[in-house]
Structure formats: C-alpha cells, structure tokens
VOMARTOR-24979 format. One record per residue (C-alpha): residue number from 1; residue in one letter; x, z, y. Coordinates in pm, 1 decimal. Layout:
N
  resi  resn         X         Z         Y
   NUM     A         X         Z         Y
...
This chain:
344
  resi  resn         X         Z         Y
     1     M   10877.1    8852.9    7656.4
     2     G   10984.7    9018.2    7333.0
     3     N   10844.2    9321.2    7163.7
     4     G   10842.1    9581.5    7442.4
     5     L   10619.7    9809.4    7240.3
     6     G   10916.2    9871.0    7010.5
     7     C   11068.4   10064.2    7296.7
     8     I   11020.1   10433.8    7358.3
     9     P   11077.5   10638.5    7675.2
    10     R   11391.7   10847.5    7696.9
    11     T   11407.2   11172.5    7892.4
    12     Q   11690.0   11170.5    8146.9
    13     S   11886.7   11461.7    8287.3
    14     R   11738.5   11382.3    8630.0
    15     G   11392.0   11469.6    8503.4
    16     G   11279.2   11111.1    8456.6
    17     I   11220.9   10849.7    8192.9
    18     E   11417.0   10530.9    8151.1
    19     S   11305.5   10271.0    7898.9
    20     R   11534.1   10218.8    7599.9
    21     C   11486.2   10049.1    7262.6
    22     K   11489.6   10284.5    6969.3
    23     S   11760.9   10192.2    6718.1
    24     S   11779.6   10506.7    6509.5
    25     S   11636.8   10854.8    6487.1
    26     R   11851.7   11131.6    6633.1
    27     P   11832.8   11508.9    6595.5
    28     R   11688.4   11703.7    6888.2
    29     R   11966.0   11828.5    7110.7
    30     K   11783.3   12140.8    7227.1
    31     M   11478.9   12353.0    7159.0
    32     I   11162.6   12247.1    7339.9
    33     T   10869.5   12455.7    7447.1
    34     E   10531.8   12441.0    7276.1
    35     E   10387.7   12269.7    7585.7
    36     D   10659.2   12001.7    7576.6
    37     L   10599.1   11948.2    7205.4
    38     L   10225.0   11903.5    7257.0
    39     H   10287.9   11655.7    7536.6
    40     R   10537.9   11454.5    7332.7
    41     Q   10308.9   11445.9    7030.9
    42     A   10022.9   11319.7    7247.0
    43     L   10248.7   11061.0    7405.8
    44     A   10375.2   10942.1    7065.6
    45     M   10017.0   10905.4    6944.5
    46     A    9920.1   10709.3    7254.7
    47     I   10214.9   10472.1    7214.7
    48     Q   10136.8   10420.1    6845.4
    49     Q    9774.5   10335.7    6923.1
    50     H    9877.3   10109.2    7209.7
    51     Q   10076.0    9894.4    6967.7
    52     L    9745.1    9773.9    6829.0
    53     S    9617.0    9651.2    7166.5
    54     Q    9663.5    9304.6    7311.6
    55     R    9964.3    9238.0    7531.3
    56     F    9778.0    9072.6    7817.5
    57     D    9407.3    9066.1    7895.2
    58     G    9413.1    8743.3    8093.3
    59     S    9287.1    8883.8    8422.8
    60     M    9482.3    8777.4    8728.5
    61     S    9566.6    8944.9    9055.4
    62     R    9417.2    8824.1    9379.4
    63     R    9630.1    8835.7    9690.3
    64     I    9554.5    8842.5   10060.8
    65     G    9787.2    8637.6   10281.1
    66     S   10076.1    8775.3   10483.2
    67     T    9960.4    9042.6   10727.0
    68     S   10066.9    8947.8   11073.9
    69     S    9876.2    8966.1   11401.2
    70     R    9610.6    8730.7   11261.9
    71     K    9305.6    8865.2   11084.1
    72     Q    9324.0    8868.5   10703.7
    73     T    9060.5    8705.7   10488.7
    74     P    9044.1    8749.6   10110.4
    75     S    9121.2    8443.9    9902.0
    76     S    8817.2    8285.5    9742.3
    77     S    8970.8    8243.5    9397.6
    78     F    9231.8    8399.3    9175.2
    79     R    9586.8    8276.2    9208.0
    80     K    9742.7    8063.2    8939.8
    81     P    9998.3    8236.8    8716.4
    82     V   10334.6    8276.0    8886.5
    83     P   10633.2    8181.4    8667.5
    84     I   10870.6    8471.7    8616.1
    85     V   11202.5    8388.1    8780.7
    86     L   11423.6    8694.2    8809.9
    87     D   11753.7    8520.1    8883.5
    88     N   11928.7    8604.9    9210.0
    89     L   11711.2    8904.6    9286.1
    90     E   11849.8    9155.4    9531.6
    91     T   11778.9    9423.0    9270.8
    92     K   11619.2    9451.1    8927.9
    93     K   11586.8    9828.1    8937.0
    94     I   11231.9    9950.0    8995.6
    95     I   11160.1   10321.2    9043.6
    96     L   10812.9   10444.0    8943.6
    97     V   10684.0   10744.6    9139.1
    98     H   10377.4   10920.4    8999.9
    99     G   10088.2   11069.4    9195.1
   100     E    9944.3   11418.8    9221.0
   101     G    9919.7   11608.6    8893.4
   102     F   10090.1   11333.8    8694.0
   103     G   10450.4   11292.5    8577.1
   104     A   10690.5   11027.2    8454.5
   105     W   10489.7   11021.1    8129.9
   106     C   10198.8   10834.2    8294.0
   107     W   10404.9   10511.2    8312.7
   108     Y   10456.0   10486.5    7935.2
   109     K   10266.1   10154.9    7909.1
   110     I   10439.2   10001.8    8211.6
   111     L   10799.6   10084.1    8117.1
   112     P   10828.3    9848.0    7817.3
   113     L   10628.9    9568.7    7985.7
   114     V   10850.6    9571.1    8293.9
   115     E   11168.0    9601.5    8087.4
   116     D   11067.1    9309.8    7864.5
   117     A   11029.8    9096.5    8177.1
   118     G   11394.2    9161.0    8263.7
   119     L   11373.4    9448.0    8511.8
   120     H   11527.6    9794.0    8486.2
   121     P   11248.1   10052.6    8526.4
   122     V   11300.1   10423.9    8585.0
   123     A   11018.7   10680.8    8600.5
   124     L   11093.8   11015.4    8763.8
   125     D   10930.0   11357.7    8751.1
   126     L   10884.2   11497.5    9099.6
   127     T   10939.9   11870.7    9142.7
   128     G   10690.8   12077.2    8945.4
   129     S   10562.3   11770.1    8759.9
   130     G   10588.1   11642.0    8403.8
   131     I   10854.5   11840.3    8221.8
   132     D   11000.1   11986.6    8541.6
   133     H   10871.0   12342.7    8510.2
   134     T   10924.7   12449.2    8871.3
   135     D   10634.9   12672.1    8977.2
   136     V   10411.8   12451.1    9194.1
   137     N   10329.4   12754.6    9409.1
   138     S   10692.6   12767.6    9520.3
   139     I   10701.6   12408.8    9654.0
   140     M   10663.5   12447.9   10029.4
   141     T   10768.2   12108.9   10174.5
   142     L   10739.3   11739.5   10098.2
   143     A   11120.7   11729.7   10087.6
   144     D   11120.4   11989.8    9808.3
   145     Y   10852.3   11801.9    9614.8
   146     T   11029.9   11466.6    9657.3
   147     K   11381.5   11601.6    9585.7
   148     P   11428.0   11428.6    9245.1
   149     L   11361.3   11090.9    9408.7
   150     L   11580.0   11168.8    9708.0
   151     D   11862.9   11284.8    9480.3
   152     Y   11832.7   10965.6    9275.5
   153     L   11859.2   10748.0    9586.7
   154     H   12143.9   10957.0    9728.5
   155     N   12345.5   10911.6    9409.3
   156     L   12315.4   10532.7    9405.9
   157     R   12626.2   10331.6    9486.9
   158     E   12651.7   10217.9    9848.1
   159     D   12584.4    9856.9    9747.3
   160     E   12300.0    9939.4    9504.4
   161     K   11936.1    9896.4    9600.6
   162     V   11600.7    9961.8    9433.9
   163     I   11230.1    9882.9    9457.9
   164     L   10996.6   10182.4    9484.6
   165     V   10643.6   10199.8    9341.2
   166     G   10430.3   10495.9    9447.5
   167     H   10091.4   10588.4    9300.0
   168     S    9823.5   10789.6    9482.2
   169     C    9983.1   11083.1    9670.9
   170     G   10317.4   10956.1    9544.4
   171     G   10285.7   10716.1    9836.1
   172     A   10380.0   11004.3   10065.9
   173     S   10699.7   11062.1    9866.8
   174     V   10778.1   10690.5    9885.1
   175     S   10718.9   10692.2   10262.5
   176     Y   10946.9   10994.9   10299.0
   177     A   11214.9   10817.7   10094.8
   178     L   11185.8   10506.5   10314.2
   179     E   11255.5   10720.0   10618.6
   180     C   11556.9   10886.1   10452.6
   181     F   11715.4   10590.6   10267.8
   182     P   11588.9   10262.3   10416.3
   183     K   11910.8   10071.8   10338.1
   184     K   11884.9   10151.2    9966.5
   185     I   11526.8   10024.8    9925.2
   186     T   11440.9    9654.6    9931.2
   187     K   11062.9    9687.7    9887.1
   188     A   10803.5    9962.9    9864.0
   189     I   10485.2    9910.3    9661.9
   190     F   10188.4   10139.5    9726.9
   191     L    9958.9   10149.8    9422.9
   192     G    9621.4   10286.4    9535.8
   193     A    9843.1   10518.0    9737.7
   194     T    9855.3   10723.3   10055.4
   195     M   10026.3   10471.7   10283.3
   196     I    9995.9   10679.1   10598.0
   197     L   10101.6   10648.7   10960.2
   198     D   10355.8   10850.4   11156.1
   199     G   10213.2   11196.8   11226.7
   200     Q    9954.9   11184.4   10946.3
   201     R    9928.8   11406.2   10640.1
   202     P    9861.6   11274.5   10288.5
   203     F    9548.6   11491.5   10290.4
   204     D    9417.3   11302.8   10594.3
   205     V    9356.5   10996.7   10375.7
   206     F    9097.1   11189.1   10175.1
   207     A    8965.0   11404.7   10459.4
   208     E    8663.8   11182.5   10535.8
   209     E    8534.5   11217.8   10181.5
   210     L    8642.0   11578.2   10121.4
   211     A    8540.7   11702.4   10470.2
   212     S    8794.1   11852.7   10707.6
   213     A    9097.6   12042.2   10586.4
   214     D    8963.9   12369.8   10729.1
   215     I    8631.0   12337.8   10544.9
   216     F    8810.3   12229.5   10228.7
   217     M    9034.5   12535.4   10244.6
   218     Q    8739.3   12767.0   10292.5
   219     E    8506.8   12623.0   10028.5
   220     S    8723.0   12489.4    9746.4
   221     Q    8707.0   12699.7    9429.3
   222     L    9010.2   12522.6    9280.3
   223     L    9275.3   12652.6    9517.6
   224     L    9563.2   12874.2    9400.0
   225     Y    9673.6   13174.3    9607.4
   226     A   10009.5   13279.4    9464.6
   227     N   10084.6   13489.9    9774.3
   228     G    9744.4   13656.2    9791.5
   229     K    9402.2   13561.9    9923.7
   230     D    9503.7   13666.9   10274.5
   231     K    9780.8   13403.4   10275.9
   232     P    9754.2   13021.9   10286.9
   233     P    9677.5   12859.2    9949.0
   234     T    9978.2   12731.7    9755.9
   235     G    9833.8   12496.8    9495.3
   236     L    9531.4   12306.2    9374.3
   237     M    9396.4   12309.4    9021.3
   238     L    9252.2   11993.8    8866.7
   239     D    8899.7   12020.0    8731.7
   240     K    8951.1   11862.6    8390.4
   241     E    8578.3   11822.0    8339.0
   242     Q    8569.0   11586.8    8638.1
   243     L    8893.3   11400.4    8568.5
   244     Q    8735.5   11132.7    8350.4
   245     A    8465.4   11049.9    8604.3
   246     L    8700.6   11050.2    8903.4
   247     Y    9038.6   10930.2    8779.0
   248     F    8977.6   10756.9    8446.7
   249     N    8638.8   10582.2    8467.8
   250     Q    8792.0   10264.5    8319.5
   251     S    9075.1   10414.1    8113.4
   252     P    9096.3   10428.5    7730.2
   253     S    9004.2   10758.8    7565.8
   254     K    9354.1   10801.9    7422.4
   255     D    9502.2   10798.5    7772.5
   256     I    9243.7   11045.9    7898.3
   257     A    9345.0   11274.2    7608.5
   258     L    9711.4   11235.7    7702.3
   259     A    9637.8   11319.3    8065.4
   260     S    9426.8   11621.7    7973.4
   261     V    9725.1   11792.6    7808.0
   262     S    9989.8   11664.9    8050.0
   263     M    9855.9   11690.3    8405.0
   264     R    9979.0   11983.5    8613.4
   265     P    9841.1   12172.4    8916.6
   266     I    9919.1   12013.1    9252.7
   267     P   10145.6   12181.8    9510.3
   268     L    9937.5   12200.3    9826.4
   269     A   10198.3   12224.8   10103.1
   270     P   10340.7   11871.3   10058.0
   271     I   10001.3   11700.6   10098.5
   272     M    9927.6   11911.1   10408.7
   273     E   10256.5   11820.4   10579.7
   274     K   10266.4   11570.2   10865.4
   275     L   10516.4   11290.9   10812.5
   276     S   10758.1   11176.3   11078.9
   277     L   10809.8   10802.0   11026.8
   278     T   11011.5   10572.2   11253.9
   279     A   11010.5   10197.1   11302.3
   280     E   11390.3   10193.5   11262.4
   281     N   11382.5   10343.6   10911.6
   282     Y   11038.4   10344.3   10748.3
   283     G   10934.6   10033.6   10939.0
   284     S   11240.1    9832.1   10837.1
   285     V   11143.8    9809.5   10466.4
   286     R   10892.4    9555.6   10336.1
   287     R   10575.3    9725.2   10212.6
   288     Y   10311.4    9592.3    9972.1
   289     F    9976.8    9745.0    9878.9
   290     I    9788.2    9709.7    9548.8
   291     Q    9418.5    9788.7    9581.0
   292     T    9237.7    9936.2    9281.0
   293     L    8885.5    9803.1    9310.7
   294     D    8695.9   10043.8    9081.6
   295     D    8867.2   10353.5    9219.5
   296     R    8660.9   10670.9    9265.1
   297     V    8943.5   10886.3    9402.2
   298     L    9068.6   10655.8    9677.7
   299     S    8766.3   10432.3    9732.8
   300     P    8806.1   10059.3    9807.3
   301     D    8674.3   10124.4   10159.5
   302     L    8943.4   10386.5   10220.6
   303     Q    9208.7   10152.4   10083.8
   304     E    9087.6    9879.5   10317.6
   305     K    9116.0   10123.6   10604.8
   306     L    9473.7   10212.1   10508.4
   307     V    9591.7    9851.9   10507.1
   308     R    9398.8    9774.0   10826.2
   309     E    9553.5   10064.0   11019.3
   310     N    9904.0   10030.2   10872.9
   311     P    9937.5    9662.4   10768.3
   312     P   10182.4    9592.8   10483.9
   313     C   10346.9    9256.5   10422.7
   314     E   10085.5    9160.1   10165.1
   315     V    9788.1    9309.0    9982.3
   316     F    9698.8    9254.4    9617.4
   317     K    9364.0    9333.1    9456.6
   318     L    9344.3    9463.1    9100.5
   319     K    8995.7    9398.0    8966.6
   320     G    8841.9    9637.9    8714.7
   321     S    9096.0    9913.2    8770.0
   322     D    9016.8   10280.4    8818.5
   323     H    9252.3   10510.9    9007.0
   324     C    9507.0   10485.1    8722.3
   325     P    9582.4   10116.3    8653.1
   326     F    9885.5   10213.0    8444.5
   327     F    9620.8   10323.0    8191.6
   328     S    9321.5   10098.5    8261.6
   329     K    9493.2    9766.9    8350.4
   330     P    9862.1    9791.0    8252.6
   331     Q    9917.1    9421.2    8178.9
   332     S    9750.4    9308.6    8500.2
   333     L    9943.7    9568.9    8696.5
   334     C   10268.1    9448.4    8542.4
   335     K   10188.7    9089.6    8647.2
   336     I   10134.9    9197.5    9006.3
   337     L   10456.9    9402.5    9009.1
   338     L   10651.6    9101.6    8880.4
   339     E   10495.5    8878.8    9144.5
   340     I   10591.5    9118.7    9422.0
   341     V   10944.4    9158.7    9287.0
   342     Q   10994.6    8782.3    9314.7
   343     L   10874.3    8755.7    9675.6
   344     I   11142.4    8677.9    9930.2
C-alpha cells in the first residue's frame, strides 16, 4: 500500500483537508493565530508518533447481510479479508464529515490510509468547526452548519460523484446532503452516526439517554446563551474532563491530547432541527452503517435501534472501537471503508 504515513494533510481554501505527499518544505503563506499554531503543533506531534505504530492490527470487520424485509441475524464469524479491487468504481472520491465538536483534523490517521489504497479522500470543516472560526452561537440552521459540504457538492462537475462518510452528529449533515444532492452521491456511510428518519431531530437519537429536550434545556450547565438567559440557548460546551470517559475510552493518549486542544463548542440549533427527508432524494442513495461496539456516546443498543428503524443496505460491526474509531481503530475502519467502496 506504500508509505501513507509520509503524507501530511493540506489545508484547502474550502476549509477542509485533502491528503497530499510532502515533497518539500514551503514558507507559510499567511500569519496564523496562536490557536491554529497550537492545533497544528499538536497534530504534527500526533502524526510523528503515529509513524511508530503498526499499519494494521489484524482485526477484521463483521458484517450483517443485506437489509431487506427479512430479519437480520449477525454472522457467527468474521469475514475473510476482501481483496482491494478499485478498478471501474463509479467514484474514488470519499468525503469525510466530522461529528459534533470535531473538525477535519480528526481524520488525520484515515487520510493517508485511504489515499494509499487508491482513493481520493477529502476532509471538510463544517461551519464553526476546526479552523473555521465562525461563532458557533451564530449558526441557526442545519443548512448553515452544513454549508461547506453543500458548497463542495454544488461545485462538483455534473458528471462527478462522491461517497460521503459521516461521524456522530455529522450523520445529520450527510442526511441533509443526500436530500439536496442525491444524484452526486453514490453511497452514504454512517459511522456511529445519527442516521435519523424524516421528521426527527439529531438530538432525538440521544434523547432517551439524556432525558427529554425540555429537561435537558432546563438542567444542563453546559449550555451557552449568547442572546441572554431569557432566550433559547445557542451552543453547548464540551466537558473536557468527561471527554476521555465518553468519547475516547479506547483511544491513544496522544489523540486525546490532540482533541483536547482542537475540539470546539457545538452549535445547538442544528441538532434541534427536524429534518425533512424524502424517498425520492434521501431514499434513493445507498446507505451503510458502521457500528462502534465499545461506544459510550451512542451506545450499541441505540445504534441497533437506528438500523432497525431506518434499515440501511448493510451494517458493519467494528469491534473494540469507542465513539471515535478514526483514533481507536483507524486500520480496521479503513478496511471497512474499502470494503463498502467496492460493493456494487
């Protein structure tokens, strides 16, 4: 597969990262803020340390059969390795959409692995995420939050198509994009993500464990009120003391350190917005779901409920992964992505 770890991420004008091999050092084209510098230093350190780790850990994905009207039953054993055959694919471009609080930076392990396999990965910063410094309190709709992804799809050539991968609440942005640009998307992959039904909110996925939205709004101490306490909350802070236990219970310490200096507050309005999804648009694109089996944010039971109520084409199980498999199980995640890409 080549030496993908010799590649570094490159910041794009669209607010994303596209993998590119480093051939020479170049002077910085513009001044960067202290926050950006800290993030880039942490990212560089994480990449340097990752070079010492093994390429693949040998664990395999397990897949449930095609979801039709028949009842699904988990396979009793792991699948044999699937040879990588990327000839005659409808597209080799795979767009990585981060979840709440994250940014394009979180895919730094996945970018070189996917590129080495022969695909063309792109990681985007959604509005107010990563190095997009839009005030999260000003993001009032899911369309606003998802705009970088929508702009990217809008600017594709008429005959160009992509595969979307959405993590966590990024699944809502992927669903919104499927409704807006179904003809430009060949497959949508939901990675421990909010794969919701028409008329549901991303928040509804977590409501059973967090209590109702009304109680959450009244009792949460982490809410931001940019417009005053007498107005609806505008954002949600992340409790960094709880991040390791909730998000990163299987992730390396270097990635937890990277996340601690890179994660941003979450705009609240987009996850409280009901989606309008139609069979003609959203329903016309093949969907796949990757379950993260040691997930403490979106529990395995909740993930089972999502795929039961809104069946995708196929379901894959990623053993030993916390909520962030791009940190905890990057090689295994890459194998599953490659397997899905090759499905016809």
